[in-house]
N, C-alpha and C positions, 0 to 999 in steps of 0.2 A: 245539639243535633236533634232535629225533628224525628219522630218515630218513623215517618215514611222514608227519610233519608237513611236511617239505620237499616230498614228492610231493603232499600235499593242497593245498599252496600252488600247486604247478605245475598241478594239475588246475583250481584256481580260475582261474588265469591263462588256461588254455585255454578254459574256459567263458566268461569275460568277453570274450576275443578273438573267439571264434566269434559270440557275441551281437552284438558291435559290427559284425562283418563282415556279419551278416545284415541289419543296418540300412542297409548301403550303397545298395541299391536305393530304400529309403524316403527316403533323404536327397536324392534327385533331384539329383545332382551338387552336393550341399551347398547347395541352395536351400531345402530344408525345414529350418527352424531347429530344431524340436523333435527331429527324427530326427538331425540333425547333432550337436546338443549331446549327445544320448544316446550316439551313436556315439563321440564324443571321450571322454566320461566312461568308457564301457566299456573303450575301449582304454587309458585312463589307469589304471584299476583293474588291468587285465591287466598292464601294465608295472610297477605297484607290486608285485604279487605276484612278477613275474619278478625284481625287484630284491632281494627277500628270498631267493628260491630260488638265485640265482647265488652266494650265500655258502655254499651247502651241496652243490650239484650242479655239477660242472664245466660251464662255459659251453657247450661244444660239445654235450654230452649234453643239457643243459637246452634249448638252442635246437632241436636235432634233435627232441626229444620234443614241445616246444611247437608247432613248426610242423607236424610230421608228424601228430600227433594232432588238431591244428586242422584240417588239410586233410581228414583222415578223417571227423571229426565234421561238418564243413561239408558234405561230400559226402552223408553219410547224412541230415542234416537237410534238405538241398535235395531229395533224392530223396523223402522221406516227406512233407515239409511243402509243397513247391512242385511236386511231380510232375515234377521234372527227371529225365531219363533217365540211366541208367548202363549202358553196354554191357559185354559180357564182359571186354574188355581193361581197362576202367576199374575193374571189380571186382577183377581180378587185380592191377592197379597199387595199388589201395587196400590189398589184402591184403599186398602187398610192403612198403608203407609201415609197416603195423603190425608186420610181422616185423622190419623194420629198427629200429623204435623199441624193440622188445623186446630185440633183439641189442645195441644200444648201451647199454642199461640193465642188462644182466646183469653182475653182479659188479663194479659200479663201487665205488670206495672213496670214501665220503663223509667229509669232514673232520669232526673232533669239535668 
Protein backbone atom coordinates (compact mmCIF):
# COMPACT_ATOMS: atom_id res chain seq x y z
CA UNK A 1 0.00 0.00 0.00
CA UNK A 2 1.31 3.43 -0.90
CA UNK A 3 1.71 5.94 1.96
CA UNK A 4 -0.93 8.19 0.39
CA UNK A 5 -3.41 5.30 0.42
CA UNK A 6 -2.72 4.64 4.10
CA UNK A 7 -3.36 8.30 4.89
CA UNK A 8 -6.53 8.30 2.78
CA UNK A 9 -7.77 5.32 4.81
CA UNK A 10 -6.88 7.23 7.98
CA UNK A 11 -8.83 10.24 6.69
CA UNK A 12 -11.81 7.97 6.02
CA UNK A 13 -11.56 6.60 9.56
CA UNK A 14 -11.61 10.17 10.91
CA UNK A 15 -14.63 11.14 8.80
CA UNK A 16 -16.62 8.08 9.89
CA UNK A 17 -15.67 8.56 13.56
CA UNK A 18 -16.68 12.23 13.54
CA UNK A 19 -19.93 11.39 11.76
CA UNK A 20 -20.71 8.78 14.41
CA UNK A 21 -19.86 11.16 17.22
CA UNK A 22 -22.17 13.80 15.74
CA UNK A 23 -25.02 11.29 16.10
CA UNK A 24 -24.53 10.92 19.85
CA UNK A 25 -27.06 13.66 20.73
CA UNK A 26 -29.56 12.26 18.20
CA UNK A 27 -29.27 8.80 19.76
CA UNK A 28 -30.87 10.22 22.93
CA UNK A 29 -28.84 8.00 25.28
CA UNK A 30 -29.20 5.12 22.80
CA UNK A 31 -33.01 5.18 22.96
CA UNK A 32 -33.41 6.34 19.35
CA UNK A 33 -32.85 3.09 17.47
CA UNK A 34 -32.15 4.58 14.01
CA UNK A 35 -29.56 7.05 15.27
CA UNK A 36 -27.97 4.43 17.51
CA UNK A 37 -27.69 1.88 14.70
CA UNK A 38 -26.21 4.52 12.37
CA UNK A 39 -23.77 5.58 15.10
CA UNK A 40 -22.60 2.01 15.72
CA UNK A 41 -22.21 1.37 11.97
CA UNK A 42 -20.21 4.57 11.48
CA UNK A 43 -17.90 3.70 14.37
CA UNK A 44 -17.56 0.16 12.98
CA UNK A 45 -16.52 1.47 9.55
CA UNK A 46 -14.08 3.84 11.24
CA UNK A 47 -12.47 0.98 13.13
CA UNK A 48 -12.37 -1.11 9.95
CA UNK A 49 -10.30 1.61 8.26
CA UNK A 50 -8.09 1.88 11.36
CA UNK A 51 -7.47 -1.87 11.19
CA UNK A 52 -6.09 -1.36 7.68
CA UNK A 53 -4.03 1.71 8.58
CA UNK A 54 -2.36 0.10 11.61
CA UNK A 55 -0.47 -2.19 9.22
CA UNK A 56 1.20 0.79 7.52
CA UNK A 57 1.46 3.60 10.07
CA UNK A 58 2.85 3.04 13.59
CA UNK A 59 -0.04 2.65 16.02
CA UNK A 60 0.96 5.59 18.25
CA UNK A 61 1.12 7.93 15.28
CA UNK A 62 -2.06 6.52 13.77
CA UNK A 63 -3.98 6.94 17.02
CA UNK A 64 -2.61 10.43 17.71
CA UNK A 65 -3.59 11.52 14.21
CA UNK A 66 -7.03 9.89 14.35
CA UNK A 67 -7.97 11.27 17.73
CA UNK A 68 -6.34 14.69 17.27
CA UNK A 69 -7.85 15.42 13.88
CA UNK A 70 -11.15 13.93 15.06
CA UNK A 71 -11.25 16.40 17.96
CA UNK A 72 -10.29 19.28 15.67
CA UNK A 73 -12.89 18.36 13.03
CA UNK A 74 -15.63 17.81 15.61
CA UNK A 75 -14.94 21.20 17.18
CA UNK A 76 -15.13 22.93 13.79
CA UNK A 77 -18.30 21.15 12.74
CA UNK A 78 -19.90 21.91 16.11
CA UNK A 79 -18.96 25.57 15.77
CA UNK A 80 -20.36 25.99 12.26
CA UNK A 81 -23.28 23.52 12.28
CA UNK A 82 -24.50 23.83 15.87
CA UNK A 83 -23.38 27.37 16.73
CA UNK A 84 -21.36 26.11 19.68
CA UNK A 85 -18.85 28.64 20.89
CA UNK A 86 -15.08 28.44 20.78
CA UNK A 87 -13.21 30.92 22.92
CA UNK A 88 -9.70 32.19 22.30
CA UNK A 89 -8.06 29.47 24.39
CA UNK A 90 -10.07 26.76 22.67
CA UNK A 91 -8.85 27.99 19.29
CA UNK A 92 -5.25 28.04 20.58
CA UNK A 93 -5.67 24.50 21.91
CA UNK A 94 -7.09 23.27 18.61
CA UNK A 95 -4.21 24.88 16.74
CA UNK A 96 -1.76 23.12 19.05
CA UNK A 97 -3.48 19.79 18.35
CA UNK A 98 -3.01 20.31 14.61
CA UNK A 99 0.62 21.32 15.13
CA UNK A 100 1.14 18.19 17.23
CA UNK A 101 -0.41 15.96 14.58
CA UNK A 102 1.84 17.49 11.92
CA UNK A 103 4.91 17.03 14.12
CA UNK A 104 4.26 13.35 14.87
CA UNK A 105 3.71 12.65 11.18
CA UNK A 106 6.88 14.35 9.92
CA UNK A 107 9.44 11.91 8.60
CA UNK A 108 7.82 8.73 9.86
CA UNK A 109 9.11 5.58 8.25
CA UNK A 110 6.31 3.59 6.70
CA UNK A 111 6.82 -0.17 6.34
CA UNK A 112 6.86 -1.48 2.77
